[in-house]
C-alpha positions as CSV (number, residue, x, y, z in Angstrom):
1,L,0.9,6.6,8.2
2,Q,4.2,8.5,8.4
3,A,3.1,10.0,11.7
4,Q,2.2,6.6,13.1
5,I,5.6,5.2,12.1
6,E,7.4,8.1,13.7
7,R,5.4,7.6,17.0
8,E,6.1,3.9,17.2
9,R,9.5,3.6,15.6
10,S,11.3,3.2,18.8
11,H,9.2,0.4,20.3
12,N,7.6,-1.7,17.5
13,P,8.8,-5.1,16.5
14,Y,9.7,-4.1,13.0
15,N,12.4,-1.5,14.0
16,W,11.5,1.1,11.3
17,V,14.3,3.5,10.3
18,Q,13.6,6.6,8.1
19,R,16.1,7.3,5.4
20,G,15.1,10.3,3.2
21,D,12.2,9.2,1.0
22,S,12.4,5.5,2.1
23,L,12.0,3.4,5.2
24,A,14.0,0.4,6.1
25,M,12.2,-2.5,7.9
26,Q,14.6,-5.2,9.0
27,R,15.9,-6.4,5.6
28,H,13.2,-4.8,3.5
29,S,13.3,-1.3,2.0
30,V,10.0,0.6,1.6
31,H,9.9,3.7,-0.7
32,Y,6.9,5.9,-0.4
33,L,5.4,8.4,-2.8
34,G,2.4,10.8,-2.5
35,C,0.2,10.4,-5.6
36,G,-1.7,13.6,-4.7
37,W,1.2,15.8,-6.1
38,P,0.4,18.1,-9.1
39,G,1.2,16.2,-12.3
40,G,0.8,12.8,-10.7
41,Y,3.4,10.3,-9.8
42,Q,4.3,9.0,-13.3
43,A,7.9,10.5,-13.6
44,A,8.9,9.6,-10.1
45,V,7.4,6.1,-10.1
46,A,8.6,4.9,-13.5
47,T,12.2,4.3,-12.2
48,L,11.1,2.6,-9.0
49,L,8.6,0.3,-10.7
50,Q,11.4,-1.6,-12.5
51,H,12.9,-2.7,-9.2
52,V,9.9,-2.9,-6.9
53,Q,9.4,-6.0,-4.9
54,G,6.1,-5.1,-3.2
55,L,3.5,-2.3,-3.4
56,V,1.7,-0.9,-0.4
57,Y,-1.2,1.4,-1.5
58,V,-3.2,3.3,1.1
59,V,-6.8,4.4,0.5
60,D,-9.3,6.4,2.5
61,S,-12.0,3.8,3.1
62,N,-14.3,6.5,4.4
63,D,-14.4,8.6,1.2
64,P,-16.4,6.9,-1.5
65,T,-16.1,9.9,-3.8
66,R,-12.4,9.2,-4.3
67,F,-12.6,5.4,-5.0
68,A,-12.8,5.9,-8.7
69,E,-9.7,8.1,-8.8
70,A,-7.8,5.8,-6.4
71,G,-8.8,2.7,-8.5
72,D,-7.7,4.4,-11.7
73,E,-4.3,5.4,-10.2
74,L,-3.8,1.9,-8.8
75,M,-4.6,0.3,-12.1
76,N,-2.3,2.7,-13.9
77,I,0.5,1.4,-11.7
78,L,-0.4,-2.3,-11.9
79,N,-0.9,-2.2,-15.7
80,S,2.3,-0.2,-16.3
81,P,4.7,-2.1,-18.5
82,E,7.4,-1.4,-16.0
83,F,5.5,-3.1,-13.1
84,P,6.5,-6.7,-12.8
85,P,3.7,-9.3,-12.8
86,N,4.8,-11.2,-9.7
87,V,5.0,-8.2,-7.3
88,P,2.5,-8.5,-4.4
89,V,0.1,-5.6,-3.6
90,L,-1.1,-4.7,-0.2
91,V,-4.0,-2.2,-0.1
92,L,-4.4,-0.6,3.3
93,A,-8.0,0.4,3.8
94,N,-7.4,3.3,6.2
95,K,-9.9,5.1,8.5
96,Q,-11.7,1.9,9.6
97,D,-12.5,3.7,12.9
98,L,-15.1,5.9,11.2
99,P,-18.7,4.7,11.1
100,M,-19.2,5.0,7.3
101,S,-16.0,3.3,6.2
102,C,-16.1,0.6,3.6
103,S,-15.0,-3.0,4.5
104,P,-11.9,-4.5,2.9
105,G,-14.2,-6.5,0.6
106,E,-16.0,-3.3,-0.5
107,V,-12.7,-1.5,-1.0
108,A,-11.5,-4.4,-3.3
109,D,-14.8,-4.2,-5.3
110,K,-14.6,-0.4,-5.6
111,L,-11.0,-0.5,-6.7
112,Q,-11.9,-3.3,-9.1
113,L,-9.2,-5.6,-7.7
114,N,-11.3,-8.7,-8.3
115,N,-10.8,-8.2,-12.0
116,H,-7.0,-7.9,-11.6
117,R,-5.2,-11.3,-12.0
118,K,-1.6,-10.2,-12.8
119,N,-0.5,-9.6,-9.2
120,K,-1.4,-11.3,-5.9
121,W,-3.1,-8.7,-3.7
122,F,-4.7,-8.3,-0.3
123,V,-6.8,-5.6,1.3
124,Q,-6.1,-5.0,5.0
125,A,-8.4,-2.9,7.2
126,C,-6.4,-0.3,9.2
127,N,-6.5,2.8,11.3
128,A,-3.2,4.8,10.9
129,V,-4.1,7.0,13.9
130,N,-3.9,4.1,16.5
131,G,-2.0,1.5,14.4
132,D,-4.8,-1.1,14.1
133,G,-4.1,-3.4,11.2
134,L,-0.8,-1.9,10.2
135,Y,1.3,-4.7,11.6
136,E,-1.1,-7.4,10.3
137,G,-0.8,-5.7,6.8
138,M,3.0,-5.8,7.0
139,D,3.0,-9.4,8.1
140,R,0.7,-10.3,5.2
141,M,3.1,-8.4,2.8
142,A,6.1,-10.4,4.2
143,V,4.2,-13.6,3.5
144,M,3.4,-12.5,0.0
145,L,7.0,-11.5,-0.6
146,K,8.2,-14.9,0.4
147,E,5.7,-16.6,-1.8
148,A,6.6,-14.4,-4.8
149,K,10.3,-15.5,-4.5
150,R,9.4,-19.1,-4.9
């Protein structure tokens, strides 16, 4: 995803600007973390969760062996006492270009999002290599952010 942003930063409608460990998109600030770090994300995320306005979670929709781990990590974030209940969640189901990738509905089922009622969520099919679905996902997040402020 970061590589895609770098390639298209100069000519996409959102005008992404990188700033250290965050990205600024028009008036929205997007902080990103890699949950694959040794020791997990807990210490780094705890502070951010208190001020988060939206969560974008990227999963490999072509690797069914990691859905359980990805689902557990996502539920740890969503069920954290620091994570506000009205914060929208966008799940980007990446690698949709591969023939064995799971559909957005299958990803939602495997991550057990259908059982989660605390936050509004949406699963967007995407391909970070060519950008398919990324703009649609960000558009959906913008709509959910507006709805959350009401």
